[in-house]
N, C-alpha and C positions, 0 to 999 in steps of 0.2 A: 747446735752451731756454736762455734767459739766466739766469745765476746772480745773483739779487738777494737772496740770503739774508743777513740782518743778521749782524753780528759784534760781539763785545764789544771795547771799548777795552782797552788794556793795564792801565789803572788798575782797570777793572771786574774784569778777570780776577784781578788781585792781591787785590782785596777779597773775591772770591767764595771763594777757596781751593777745596777739594773740595766738590762739590755733587751733589744728586740732582735729576733733572729728569723731565718727562714730555712726550710729544708727544700732541696732541689733534686729532682730526678736527673741523674747524669745522662740518661739515654736520650732525653729530649730537651734537657736544660730548662725545664719548667718548674716553677715554684709550686709545691703541693701542700705546704703548711707554713703558717706564720704564727709565731708565738713570742711571748715575753718571759723573762726569767732572770735568775741570778745564779751565780756559781756555775755548775755543770748542767744546768737545765737543758741547754741546747742539745746535749747528747742523750738525754733521758729517753727519748722516743725510740732511738735505735737500740738502746739497751733493753727497753721493754719488749721490743719486737723479737730480740734474740732470746731473752730470758723467760718471758711470759708467753710461751707459744700457744697457750690455750685462750689467751685474751685476744678478741677480734674486734677491731675497729677499722674504718676506712684508712686511717692514717697508718696504723701498724701493718695492715695487710699490704699497703703500698710499699712500705719499707721492706717487708719480707720478700715481696715480688722483685724488688731491686736487687736485694742480696742474693736471692736464688738465681738471678740472671748473671751473677758474677760481678756485680757493680757495687760501689759504695755510695751511700747517700752523701750528698754534699751539704755541708753546714756553713751558713753565712751569718755573721753578726752584722746587722744593718745599722744599728745605732747603739752606743753604749755610754756609760757614765750618766745614766738617766735616773731621775727619781722614779718611784714606783708609779705615780700618777702619770708622769710623762711617758713611761713605757706603755701604759694602758692606751694613751692617746695615739702614739706612733703605731702600735699594733693594730688599733682600730682603723686608722687611715689606710694602712696597707691591705687589710682584709677587705675593706670597703672598695678600694681601688681595684683589687684583683678579682672581685666578684660582681662588679657593676656591669650588667649585661649590655648596656648601650654601647660600650666601647671595649669590652674585654670578655671574650668567650673562650680564650685559650687556657689561661692558668686558673683552672678550677681547683679550689682548695678542699682539703679533707678536714678543715676545722669544723668542729661540731657546733660551735656557737658563733653568733655574729660578733662583730667588733664592738668594743665598749662605746655606748651611746650612738651606735651606728644609725639607728632610725632617725633620731632627732638631729644629730649633728653631722651625719655622713653626707656622701655625695648627693647633690640635688641640682636640678636645672634652676635657672634664675626664677622661673615661674613657680617652681615648687617652693623656693625660699619665700617668695611673696605669699604663697598660699599658707605656708606654715606659720608665718608671723603676722599676717594681716588677713586672717580668715573672716569671711562674712558669716553671720549667724545662720544656722539652719532654720528655714521657715517652711512649715508644712503646707504643701499645696492643697487647697480645698478639695475634699473628696478622696485624697490619697490615704492609704494605710501603709505604714512603714514598719519594718522590723530591724532594729539596730542590734548588732552583735559586737561584743567587746573583744578586740584582738590583743589586748595588752598581755595576756598570758599565752595565747595560742600562736602568736606570730613567732615562728622559729624556722630554721633552715631545714631543707629536705635533702634527701640523697637522690642523685641523678647520675647514672652511669658510674656509680661508686664514688662520686665526689659530692661534697656539700656545696650547694648553690643557694642563691637567694630564693625564697619561697614565692610562689605565685599567689598574689593577693586574692585572686578569684577563688583559688582552692581553699585558702584559710578562712575566707569569708563564708563560703557556701556550706561548710561542714565542720564538725558534726555537733549539732546543738540539741539541747533538751528543750523542746518547744511544745506549745499547745497546737497540735496539728490543725485542728479545725480553724483556729484563729489565724495561724501562720499561712494557711493555704489561701487566705483572702488578701494578703499583702500585695501592694503594687511594686514595692522595691525592698530589697534587702541591702542594708548598709553596713559595711565593715568599718568599725570605729577604732582608731588607735590614738591614745593620748588625747581624747576629746575632739578629734578631727576625723571626718569621713574620708577614708582612704580608698574605698572601693564601693561602687554602686552596682548591684546585680538586679536585672529585671528578670524575674522567674519565667521560665518556659515550661516548667513541670510543677506538679504538686510536690510536697515534701515526701521523701522516701526514707524509711527506716534503714539504718546501717545493718550490715550482717553481724558486726561485732557487738552491737548494743542496740536492742530494739527500742530503747528509750531515747536514742539519739537519732537525729534526722539530718539529711542533706537535701540539696535542691540543685537542679540544673538551671542555667540562665545565661544571659549575655551581659557583658560589661561595656558595650559600646552604644548603649541606648542614649541618644543625644539629649532627649528630654530629661531623663533621670540624672544624667551627669551634670547638665546645666543647672538643675535645681538643687542637687544635694552633694555632689562631689567636692571635697575640700572645704566643706562647711563646718563651722564650729557648733558642737552639740551641747554646749554648756546649759542651754535652756531645757535640755532633755537628759538629765543625768541618769546613769544606771543606779539601781538600788544597791544597797550595801551587799557586796558579795555576789551580785547578779551579773550574769554574762550576756543577758538579752534584755531588750526593752522594746515594747510596742509603742508606736507613736501614731495616733489617729485623732480625729475630731471627737 
């Protein structure tokens, strides 16, 4: 394919400074990618789609699909003359807004990663804000056995219908962990912990099952709407029960 993607002149690049941009599918006028950059960064994705045909990503495949259909990707500069940090912030806000399932299910993005500081500072209900900054400490209910799993590294976006969307907290909490199966099979609740706060409570409905990919890792089936478990442990501060150095799991019991 011939590369006829436009470019900014040197003067335009200098005037823009850092900016935030989006790519739009002209067929349905929906945003499918949000990014930040400087210079001609906004055009780099279309160039990559044309020149690196052996490179496959959701974003590049989307661009190729548009071009193959006889259309041209639309490029928009949303904000410019920004500092690099401000560009991070604006990009994050847009990604968060366009992927927030409570009020936006149309413009699903092909961005691979979440926005900058999306979890801590992104969109939240007022109750979530209260829970984030005024968490009650986790208190173990007598007789309960808990397994906490650290989501700090495993919380990432997934692909759904070719688009990157917010992950399901249940899915990232319930799998795939290196556990002591005998001990883990006895737990009352599995807690997904991110940045020291319980974000997901799973009441197991099965024993732990070895994954096909790695027999040393296990997953579990369960429910997240258990009223007792959520009332006791959801959005609770886990500082009293820290994970060990480098550890992704922690058992909590009497």
